[in-house]
N, C-alpha and C positions, 0 to 999 in steps of 0.2 A: 504493500500499500504505499501512499504517500504520508502526509503528518498523520496519518491515521494508521495504518498498514493493510497488506494482505497477500494472488497465486495464479506452468507449462509440463506435458508429459507424453511416451510412445506404448507400446501395445500391451494387451494383458491376456489374460487369463485363457485357458482353456475349459476350466470349470472350477467353479467354487464348490460345487458338490455335483452330484449326477444330474441335479435339476438346474443348475444355474451357473450363467458366465459373467464375470464381473470386470469392470475396469475401474480403477481408483485413480484420484488425482495423481498419485505418484506410483502408478502401477507397474506391473513387471512384464518379464519376459516378451522379446521380439517374436510375435507369433503371425504368421500370415493367415488371411482370412480362410476360415473352414469351408471346404469346397462343399460339404454337406449343406451349409447354411446358404439359402437363397438370399442374394445381394438385396438389400432394401434400396429402393429407388430414393434417391435424394431430391428434394423440392423445399420450397418454403412453406413453413407449418404455422407460421406466426402471422398476426396483422401487422407486426412492426417489421419495417425493413430490416435487413442486416446492417448494423452501425458499424460497420467494419468493411475495408477495402484492402484489395491485394496491390502490393507493389511490384509483382514479378507475375510473368505469364504463366498460364496453364493451372491456375487455382480457382476453384469454385466455392461461393459463400451462400450459404442458405441460413434463414431464420429457422428456429426451432421452438422457443417459448419466450413470451415476455410478460411484462406486468400489465399488458393491455389485452391478453387472451383470456377469454371465459371459457373454462374447459366444460365439456357437456355433462360428465358424470360428477363434476363438483362446481355448480354454476355461482357458488359464494366463495369459492377459493381465488386467491390472488396470488400470484409469484412476486416475492417480495424484491426489493431493491438491492443493491451492492452485491451481487451474485459472486460467489468467491470459490472457495474449494469445494470440490464435488465427486461424485461416484456414478457409475453407470453399469446396471445388471442387465444382462439378456436373460430372462426368465424362461422355464421349460416350455412355456406355451408359445413361445416366440413373441411375446410382448417384452416390454422394456421398463425399467424403473431407473430414475435419475433423481440422485440426492444432491441438494445445493445448499451450501451454507450463504446466508444472507447476512454479510458482516455486521451491518448497522443495526439490522432488526434483532441480533441476537438469537437467530433461530436457523433451522434447518427445515426446507421442503423435500416432498417426497412426490413425485410426480409419475403416475403410469401412462406409458406410451404404447399405443397399439402395435401391431406387426409391421405397419407402413410408417412408424414413427410419429404418428399424430398424438399429441398429448390429449388424454381423455379423462383424467381425474387427477386430484392432488390434495393435499393435505400438508399441514405442518407438523412433521414428526417431532420436532422440538420446537417450542415457541419461547419467547423471550424470559418468561417466569423460569422454565427449565433450563434454557441456555445459559443465562447469567451474565455471559460476556460476549464482547464481540468477537465473532467466530469467523477466522480468517481461511487459511488453507486448510485442506482435509486429505486424507488418504483413505481409500477404501482397501482394505486387508481382507483376503480371501484364503480359505484352506489351501486351494491349490497352488498359491504362489507364495503365501507367507506362512502357511501353517497353521492360522486361525483366521476366524471371521469377525470382522467389526469395521465400522466406520468411525475413523480416528478423526475428531475435528478439535481444533486448537482455540483456545480464549486468548484475548489479546486486548483486556481492559486494564492493564497495568501489571506489575509484578507478581501480582497475587493470583493471578489467572490461573485455570487449571486447564487440562486436557481430558476430552469427554469422549468415552465409547459410546456409540450410538448402534442399536441393533437395527439394521436397514428394514427387516420386515417385523419389527416388533411394535408394540403398543406405543402412542404417542408419549411424549414427556416424560421417557423413563432413561435418560442418559445416566451412564455412570461415570463419577469424576474420579481420574485416575491419580491418586496422591502420590504413587511412586514412581511417577514420571516427573515430578517436580512442579513448581509454580514458576510460571516464566509471563513475560510480555510477549505470548508466543506467536509464531506464524504457522509453522507446520510441524507434524510428527510423523516420520517416515520410516516405517519397517523395510528392512531389506529382505530380499526373497530368501526363502528357507534354504535355498542351494548355497547361498553365500557362505553362511557359517551354519552347517549341519548341527541339529540339536541345540541350537540356541536361538534366541530371538534377539535381534540388534534394532533399536530404533533411533534413527537421528532426529534431533529437534532444533529447530531454529528460534532464535530469542530475539524478537525484533525490539531491541531496547537502545534507547540513545542517552542514558543516564552516564555518570560519571564510570560505573563499572562497563559500560559498553554492552552490545549484543553477544551472545556466548553461541557457539555451537556446542550442543549437548549430545550425550548417548546415554541410552537406557539399555541395559545388557543383562539378560537373563539365561542361565542355563536349562530351563524349562520353555520349550516352544509355546508362546501365546500366553505365557504368564505375565499379566500387566500389573502384579502386586508385589512381588518379592524380589524383583530384581536391584540392581545396583544403578546409581546416576554418575554420570561422569561429564567434564567439560574439556574442551580443547584448549591445549597450550602447546607451545613450541617448545622443544626439548632444551634451547638456551635460554627460555624464560622472557624472551622479548615480547612485550604485550601489545606494542605498537603496530596497528595494521599496516599502514603507509610505510613502514620499514621492510615490507615485503614487496617485491618488483617483478614484473613480468619476465619469463625467461629463467628464474631460478626455482629451485625445490628446497622445501624446508621440512626437516624431520619435525614431527608433531607427535604428540601422545596424549590419550583422554586420562584427566586425573580424577580421582573418585571424590565426590561429595558425600561426607559420611552421614548416615541416619537422616538421608533426604526426606522420609515421610514425616519426619517430626519438625521441619523447618519451614519457615515461613518463605515467601519469595524474596524479602528482604535478606534473610539469612542465607538464602542460595546465592545471592548476587555477592555478598560478603564473602561466602566461601570461594567463590570464582576468583577474587582478587587475590585473596590468600593462597590459591592455587595457580597463580599466575596465568590465568586462562586469557587468551588472545581478546582484545577489547574491539570488536567489529563494530562499524558504524551501521547498526541495525540489520542483524543477520536475518534475511527474509527466507524465501522457499529453498529447499533442498530436492534432489531427485538424483536415482541412480541410474548408471548405464544398463541398458537393456540388452539381454543376451545370455553370454554364459555366466559362472559363477564368478569367474574373473572380473568380467565386466561389472556385474553386480556390485563389487566391491570398490567401484569407482564413483564417487559421488561429487556432484557438482552442486554449487549452492552460490546465492548473490546474497551481497550486502548493498543496501539501497541507498547508504549514504546519508549525512547530516551535514547542515551547513557548518562552515567552518569558524563559529561563534560559541561562546559557553564553554563546555567541557571539551569542545573540538577546537577552541581557538588556536591550539597549537598544530592543528592540521595534522593529527596524527591519524586520523581516520578519514575514510574516503568522504568526498562530498557528493560527487556524481553517481557513485556507484561502481562495484566492480564484480567480476564472476570468478569463481574458484573451482579448482579440482582438489578434491580430497582422494588419495588412494590409500585404502587399507590394507595391512599386512594380510597375507592368505590365511593364516594361522591364528592371529591375534588381533581383533578388531581395535584394540586400544592403542596401537601404534601404525604410523602411516607417514605420509608425505603430503605437503600441501603445496600448492602452486597458484598464482594469479594467471589467469589466461585471458581476462580483458579487464582495462582500468580505464574508467571514465574520465579520470583526472588528467591523462595525458591528452593534452590537445594537440598534439603533433598531427599534420594534415594526412600523414599516412596511417594514422590509427584509426581504424573503424570505430572504435570504443569512445573516439572522442565526441560521438554523438549521444552518447548515453544521457537520459534524463531520469537517473534514478530507477535501476531494475528492481523489479519486485518478485516475479515468479519466475519460475523455471521447469521447463519439461525437457528431458532426456530420452533419445532413442537409441538407436544402436550406432549412427554414424553422425547424427546430428543434435544439438543443443539449441533449444528454443529459449530466448530471453525476453522477458515481457516486462513493459516500463510502467511505472507508476510516478510520475514528477512530482518533486517536494514543492513546488510552487516558488520558485527562487525568482522567477521574474524573467528568465533569460532563456524561456523555452523556445527552440525552434521548430518543431513540429510537433503534431499530436501523436500520443503514446503508440510506439512501434511495438512490433516483435521482430527479434533479430534471430537470424539463423547462424549458428556456429557449427562449421565443419570440424569434426574432431581430429580427423586425419590431417587436413591442410590447414588447420587454424584459420582459415578464412571467414570472416563474418560480414553479413550485409542485413539491412532490414528487409522484411518479406511482407508484414501486414502494417496496417496503420489505422486507427479508430478514424471513422467518419462522423463528424459532428452535425453534417447536414445543415451548416450554416446558410448556406445559400439555397435552400430547398424551400418550397412551400411551408413544410411542416418544421421548419427550424425552430419555431418560437416553442413547440413541444419539447424538443430534447434540450434546449438551451434556455429553460425557464428560470432556473435560480442558479447563481454562482458561476454561471458561464464567463469566460474570457474574451468578449467580442472584439478586443483589440490585440489579443495574443493568442497562444496555441496551448494545446494540451488541457489538462484539468480532469480527463477521464482515465480509467485504468482498467486492467484484466484481472481476471480469477482464474480458474482453473484452465489448463488445457489438458483435455483426456483423448488419449488414442482409442477410438472406437472402431478400428479397422476390423478387428476379428470379429466383433459383437454384430456389425452391420454387414460384413461380408464385401467391405470397399477397402481396397489398399489406400494407405496413407490419408487416413479420414480421422478427422478430429472434432470434438466439442469444446467450445471456447466460452467461458464467461466473460460478459461486459458489465463494467460498472460506469455508465453514463451519469456522473454524479449530479449533473445539472438537469437532468429529466426528473423533475418533482411536481407533486400535485398533491390537493388534500385527498384525492380517491385512494392514494397509495398510502394513507395515514394508518398506522396500527395495524397493518393488516395481518401480524402473525398471531393475534389473538391473545397475546401475553400481557403481562402486566407492567413489564420495563421500558417497553419502547412504545407507547401510545401515540406518540408525536413524529415518530420516523415516517418520512414522505417520500423516500427514493424509490424509482423503478429501475429495473434491469432487465437483462435478456441473456440467452443462450444462442449461439449460432453454431452451424456446423461448417467446417473447412475441409476441402478435398482437394489434394494435389500437392501437400509439403510433403517431402521425403522425411522417414525417419532415420 
């Protein structure tokens, strides 16, 4: 996210069980579409036009669902604003289920789509009363890929927020708060595939914090697959104890280790931050989304994450942290997930004309396929923005990077007033951001096909106010949408 925070990803599952195929915000395995699945014909499903445009040829974009759609099976249901983390499931009857975090609604929607991908009904599986926090990125864990089933959604209303586990098919408003994963101003919690470290569960956590302690990269590790209650918590530190983010530069690799936060279940978020200081954890400028490379177990131990950056004032007056944002690659040891190497792969503060990352306006979310990384922007509103939010394509093999998608604010269209109602920047650029990028190729039988969440923050109206039905966000009035993008390689 920007001064708020929030979430890109490749293929997944073959089966969560005998009855279900699922895709998570940070899904696993590069899988080709199942030949036994009839390809779903892609078309616009929403009354809202796609608020996204391609910057490269060969890409198709379709609308899926928005806050202005009324679903036939749930005429009173309204898709919330600030769509962020998400998960996608192919059901046994060839219908689909879409789970979506609505960051500023503090809730999660659950939409049922028919076999042709038409949304037919929906509910709030978590409303603001049960959600408690701003809910940013998310990961749908499945038995087939991760060894356990749950939708992990991350709270981000300050350092005392928690990570929630939601049953995708369970009763409404019954999330489980995962104390063992710590308290963070969090962005995402991403379990690695079960093949990465057999008989263990490893979950990477991004801490979107801009305080004196900085944002952490944390790890939850348990020797029991799927155990979310009895594992240990760690934070990322350089082996030489250097805590300054910008002391790391592109082109160098740095030995790192995860150091244990003792007795984390008894600690407040403030105490966890203080422990990270005593452990010399690296102080990143708002660690946002994380994802792992798809494919083999060795690839799965290769993690990419972004830091969105913070202005070089206050605690960053020394400019020890990035301002415009960075992307990193973390390679974990094949046998020990607590050690590895870290490198900067893109630095937005380097304004050299040959550096493609010079265009960065605060990356927020990331999706990693087998050969490509997709980096999504959410500008921090510094006032020097030059474009609307991009999605960048990073080629892992060649290290080449280019923008491939850009938000479409429709500023010159007849319906411009609808989407630029409150808080738009008529004289400038940017202001909108992305949420999840899900690879749904396997589920839809279509190669290189994604669902992307869009957060058009200036699209507001009273009719979107308090739609989650909970008690904490009665005045939240944003709208948002999900689109389908076909043609970007994984």
